[in-house]
Phi, psi and omega in degrees: 000136181276127175239116181291149179269130177245123177286139179290140177231159179286149175282357181276144182274132178294321184287326176291321177296321177295318178298316178297323179295317182287326184269312184240032184297322181291344176266354178078022184299321180292329177291317177296321181298322182270006174090006180267076188291320181300311178285337173296318176293323177297315178296322180296319183280334185249008180068044179069038184055047181060030177089339181290322178294326179293317179296317179298314180294323179297319178294318179294323177291320181296320182269357176084020181266354184281140179240157177276189184295339180262005179082014181266142176290148181281149177282165179281000000 
């Protein structure tokens, strides 16, 4: 019997994470949303790594390269 292979994906939405990144990126909201609490606190204390981390994360979210805390790609 044929069983198709399904790659595991995160239950978190890529577009919601991108919206959180663009609106509340300097507070690390997108990092907290995807389960990356440690770097979320770092973004909260440093203003999103002076804005550079927010730009980097926004680009990674836009192109689909961003992963959650478990290394899974985000769903659309």
